[in-house]
Structures are given as structure tokens and as C-alpha cells.
C-alpha positions as CSV (number, residue, x, y, z in Angstrom):
1,M,-37.2,-6.1,54.1
2,R,-36.4,-8.4,51.8
3,N,-39.6,-10.4,51.0
4,R,-39.0,-14.1,51.8
5,L,-42.4,-14.6,53.4
6,L,-43.8,-18.1,52.8
7,N,-41.5,-18.2,50.0
8,L,-44.0,-15.8,48.0
9,S,-43.2,-13.7,45.1
10,P,-43.0,-9.8,45.8
11,S,-46.2,-9.3,43.7
12,V,-48.3,-11.9,45.4
13,T,-47.3,-10.7,48.9
14,A,-47.7,-7.3,47.8
15,R,-51.1,-8.0,46.6
16,A,-52.2,-9.9,49.9
17,F,-51.0,-7.1,51.8
18,V,-53.1,-4.4,49.6
19,A,-56.0,-7.0,50.3
20,L,-55.6,-6.8,53.8
21,V,-55.3,-2.8,54.0
22,I,-58.6,-2.7,51.9
23,A,-60.6,-4.8,54.4
24,A,-59.5,-3.5,57.3
25,G,-60.1,0.2,55.8
26,I,-63.8,-1.1,54.8
27,V,-64.3,-2.2,58.7
28,V,-62.7,0.8,60.2
29,A,-64.9,3.0,57.7
30,T,-68.1,1.2,58.6
31,A,-67.6,0.1,62.0
32,T,-70.2,2.6,63.5
33,G,-72.4,3.2,60.4
34,V,-72.3,5.9,57.7
35,P,-74.2,9.0,58.8
36,L,-75.6,9.6,55.5
37,R,-78.2,12.1,56.8
38,D,-75.6,14.0,58.5
39,P,-75.0,17.6,56.5
40,R,-71.5,17.4,58.2
41,L,-70.4,14.2,56.1
42,W,-71.5,15.8,52.7
43,F,-69.6,18.8,53.1
44,W,-66.3,17.2,54.5
45,I,-66.6,14.7,51.6
46,V,-66.2,17.6,49.4
47,A,-63.6,19.3,51.4
48,C,-61.2,16.2,51.5
49,G,-62.0,15.4,47.8
50,I,-60.6,18.8,46.8
51,G,-57.5,18.1,49.0
52,E,-57.1,14.6,47.0
53,M,-57.1,16.4,43.7
54,L,-53.9,18.3,44.8
55,W,-51.4,15.3,43.8
56,L,-48.1,14.5,42.9
57,R,-46.1,11.5,41.9
58,L,-43.3,9.8,44.1
59,P,-40.1,9.1,42.8
60,L,-40.2,5.3,43.5
61,G,-42.8,3.2,41.2
62,R,-46.0,4.9,40.3
63,A,-47.0,6.0,43.9
64,T,-48.7,9.2,44.3
65,L,-49.0,12.0,47.3
66,S,-51.8,14.4,47.8
67,M,-52.5,17.3,49.9
68,G,-55.4,15.4,51.5
69,S,-53.8,15.5,54.9
70,T,-54.5,19.0,55.4
71,S,-58.4,18.6,54.8
72,N,-58.5,15.1,56.4
73,F,-56.7,16.3,59.7
74,A,-59.0,19.4,59.8
75,A,-62.0,17.1,59.3
76,L,-60.8,15.0,62.4
77,L,-60.2,18.1,64.8
78,V,-64.0,19.4,64.0
79,L,-65.9,16.3,63.5
80,P,-66.5,13.3,65.8
81,V,-64.1,10.3,64.3
82,Q,-67.5,8.4,63.3
83,V,-68.2,11.1,60.9
84,A,-64.5,12.2,60.0
85,V,-63.4,8.7,59.1
86,P,-66.2,7.9,56.2
87,A,-65.8,11.6,55.1
88,A,-62.3,11.3,54.2
89,T,-62.6,7.6,53.1
90,L,-65.4,8.7,50.7
91,G,-63.8,11.9,49.6
92,S,-60.4,9.9,48.5
93,V,-62.2,7.0,46.6
94,L,-64.7,9.3,44.9
95,V,-62.2,11.5,43.7
96,E,-59.6,8.9,42.7
97,L,-62.3,6.6,40.8
98,L,-64.5,9.7,39.3
99,V,-61.9,12.2,38.5
100,M,-58.5,10.9,38.6
101,R,-59.8,7.8,37.0
102,K,-57.3,5.4,39.0
103,P,-57.9,1.6,39.0
104,A,-60.4,0.6,41.3
105,V,-57.8,-1.4,43.5
106,R,-55.6,1.5,43.7
107,A,-58.4,4.1,44.8
108,L,-59.8,1.4,47.3
109,F,-56.1,0.9,48.9
110,N,-55.6,4.7,48.9
111,A,-59.1,5.3,50.3
112,A,-58.4,2.3,52.9
113,G,-55.2,4.0,54.1
114,T,-56.9,7.1,54.6
115,A,-59.5,5.6,56.9
116,L,-56.7,3.8,58.9
117,A,-54.8,7.2,59.2
118,V,-57.6,9.1,60.1
119,A,-58.9,6.4,62.7
120,A,-55.7,5.9,64.2
121,A,-55.1,9.7,64.8
122,G,-58.4,10.3,66.0
123,S,-57.7,7.5,68.6
124,M,-54.9,9.2,69.8
125,L,-56.7,12.5,69.7
126,H,-59.2,11.2,72.0
127,A,-56.5,9.4,74.2
128,L,-54.6,12.7,74.7
129,A,-57.7,15.4,74.5
130,P,-61.1,13.3,75.3
131,H,-63.2,16.7,75.6
132,G,-61.5,18.0,72.0
133,P,-58.3,19.6,71.4
134,F,-59.5,23.1,71.1
135,V,-60.5,23.2,75.0
136,L,-56.5,23.1,75.8
137,R,-54.4,26.1,75.6
138,D,-50.5,26.6,75.2
139,V,-48.2,23.5,75.1
140,R,-50.6,21.2,76.0
141,L,-52.8,22.0,72.9
142,F,-49.5,21.6,70.7
143,A,-48.6,18.3,72.1
144,V,-51.9,16.8,71.3
145,L,-52.0,18.3,67.8
146,F,-48.5,17.2,67.0
147,G,-49.1,13.3,68.7
148,S,-52.3,13.2,66.4
149,A,-50.2,14.6,63.2
150,L,-47.4,12.2,63.9
151,T,-49.9,9.3,64.1
152,Y,-51.7,10.2,60.8
153,Y,-48.3,10.6,59.3
154,A,-46.8,7.5,60.4
155,V,-49.7,5.2,59.4
156,N,-50.1,7.0,55.8
157,R,-46.5,6.7,55.0
158,G,-45.9,3.4,56.6
159,L,-48.8,1.9,54.5
160,V,-47.4,3.5,51.4
161,S,-43.4,2.7,52.1
162,T,-44.5,-1.1,53.2
163,V,-46.5,-1.9,50.0
164,L,-43.8,-0.5,48.0
165,A,-41.3,-2.5,49.5
166,L,-43.2,-5.5,49.0
167,D,-44.0,-5.0,45.5
168,G,-40.1,-4.3,44.7
169,A,-38.3,-6.7,47.0
170,L,-37.0,-3.6,48.7
171,P,-36.1,-3.0,52.6
172,V,-38.9,-0.5,53.9
173,T,-36.4,1.8,55.1
174,L,-34.8,2.1,51.7
175,V,-38.5,3.1,50.2
176,W,-39.3,5.4,52.8
177,R,-35.9,7.3,52.5
178,R,-36.2,7.3,48.4
179,N,-39.7,8.6,48.4
180,F,-40.0,10.4,51.4
181,G,-37.0,11.2,53.8
182,W,-36.7,13.6,56.4
183,R,-35.4,16.5,54.4
184,R,-37.9,16.2,51.7
185,D,-41.1,15.4,53.4
186,V,-41.0,16.4,57.0
187,F,-41.4,20.2,56.5
188,A,-43.9,20.0,53.8
189,S,-46.0,17.5,55.4
190,G,-45.8,19.2,58.6
191,A,-47.0,22.7,56.8
192,A,-50.0,20.6,55.3
193,M,-50.9,19.6,58.7
194,S,-50.7,22.8,60.3
195,L,-52.8,24.4,57.6
196,G,-55.2,21.5,58.8
197,V,-55.1,22.9,62.2
198,L,-55.7,26.4,60.7
199,V,-58.8,25.2,58.8
200,A,-60.4,23.5,62.0
201,D,-59.9,26.6,64.1
202,L,-61.3,28.9,61.7
203,H,-64.0,26.3,61.0
204,Q,-64.7,26.6,64.7
205,Q,-65.0,30.5,64.6
206,T,-66.5,31.1,61.3
207,G,-68.1,27.8,59.9
208,P,-67.6,25.8,56.7
209,V,-66.8,29.4,54.8
210,A,-63.4,29.1,56.6
211,I,-62.1,26.5,54.2
212,L,-62.1,29.5,51.6
213,F,-59.6,31.2,53.3
214,V,-56.9,28.5,53.3
215,L,-57.4,27.5,49.5
216,L,-54.6,29.9,48.4
217,P,-51.9,28.9,51.2
218,T,-52.6,25.0,50.5
219,L,-51.8,25.8,46.7
220,I,-48.8,27.4,47.7
221,V,-47.7,24.4,50.3
222,F,-48.6,22.0,47.3
223,E,-46.3,23.8,44.8
224,A,-43.6,23.8,47.2
225,H,-44.3,20.1,47.9
226,R,-44.3,19.5,44.0
227,R,-40.8,21.5,43.4
228,L,-39.3,19.6,46.1
229,Y,-40.1,16.1,44.5
230,A,-39.3,17.5,41.1
231,M,-35.9,18.4,42.1
232,N,-35.4,14.9,43.6
233,G,-36.5,13.5,40.5
234,T,-33.7,14.8,38.5
235,K,-30.8,13.6,41.0
236,P,-29.3,10.2,40.2
237,A,-30.9,7.1,42.1
238,P,-28.6,5.7,44.6
239,A,-26.6,2.7,43.7
240,E,-28.5,0.6,46.1
241,L,-31.5,1.4,44.4
242,A,-30.2,1.1,40.9
243,L,-29.1,-2.4,41.6
244,E,-32.7,-3.3,42.4
245,P,-35.3,-4.5,39.9
246,P,-37.8,-1.5,39.6
247,P,-41.1,-1.9,41.4
248,K,-44.5,-2.2,39.8
249,A,-47.1,0.3,39.7
250,V,-48.5,0.8,43.3
251,N,-50.2,4.3,44.3
252,E,-50.7,5.5,47.6
């Protein structure tokens, strides 16, 4: 995607896209109100925030990736979407502002992207299983979970790849391959989402204490993910990327 839209510079177009995503995320996260009196909201804000704290830097620019998908997807499976979206959104923005000390625009963009990804996955989940996923069994349950996880993944990675592509005047497909790619990202992301399913299922059986049982597996998946990206970072960049100007700082 070469950025020639309205003859704007890459940075201007990227900023416009960031502003659009932030506005859309705020609308989605607050559309049905934020249930501040619901104790489930506060528990899952903490749980989603823990996932956001396990982060690593992507190869291109200064974008980051976190294990938030594990807790975000689990929240979506056990909560109404009206609670899951604000929980994941607030967990993201609070950790990035207060713990990771990211600039406000980056934190808001990341939180808005989380809101949009969770809302899109929630819509897919409701369309495939209007009475909830765990009332299904066998291949139907797998199909529902796979479709919802794929939706979350596509929205999340699509937003990150698009803003990096606009900011660096690079093709979206090239940015996606450079930062993610099938071999590097799909299995690790699938493992993170699978842990989210396990958290949700255990939560249904044992309650909130279930999250304690998956902390160690989550750390193991995160470490595997980190090593994959570290190995990729030691390889020389493709020639096609080397010819392009380096992108500016943009976070997931």
C-alpha cells in the first residue's frame, strides 16, 4: 500500500488513521455503558492488564506485541461482550499509561485496537453461538472458537500492520510479513488463544481462581514467542525493506 492517498505525507495519513481508530474504539467501548458496579469488570481489568504486561518489541519500527490476547479472549468467552470490551480496553490503557509509561496516543491506539478486536470477535462469537460457546460440544465448539479467534487475530494484526504501513509508506502485506508472518506468528498466537480458552473453561468450572493455574503456561508461551522474535531480529532485513526509509515509532 504505497501511500499516495490525497497526496498526504505518510505521517499525516498515519496520524489520521490513528485518530480514526481511537475514536472508533472509544465509541465501541462505551456504546452500552461501562458497568462500573459489576465486580466482574474489575477482576478482568486486572487479568487483562497482567496479559498486557507481558510484551515484546516487533522487528519493524517500535511496535510492540503482548500476551493480552490470552486474557482478552478468555474474558470474551466468560463475560457478556458489554463487560468484556471495557474490561479489556481499560486493562490495556491503564497498564500502558501507568506501568509501561507509553505516550498517551500510543496507549489509546492500543486500547482502541483491543476494543475493536474484542468487539469484532464478540460479534462473530454471538453469530456462531448465540447461547454461548460452552453449550456446544465436539467440532461445533472448535469451529466457534476458531472463527472467533481468527476474527480477533485479523483485526488486531490488521490495525497494527496498517498503521505501520501508512507511517513507513510500505505495502501492508510487506509490513505484515516482516512483523508477523505465518511461521513466526500463527503458532504462537494460536497457543496464546488456546490458553485463553483454557482460562475460560476453568473459570466456568472453578471461578476466578482458575487464572492462577495458567500463569506458568502463559509465561512459557510468552518466552517461546519472545525467542522467535529475537531470532528473527538477528537476521538481515530483506532487500526490499532495506531500500525503504525506516518507519517512525508506532506501537501496537
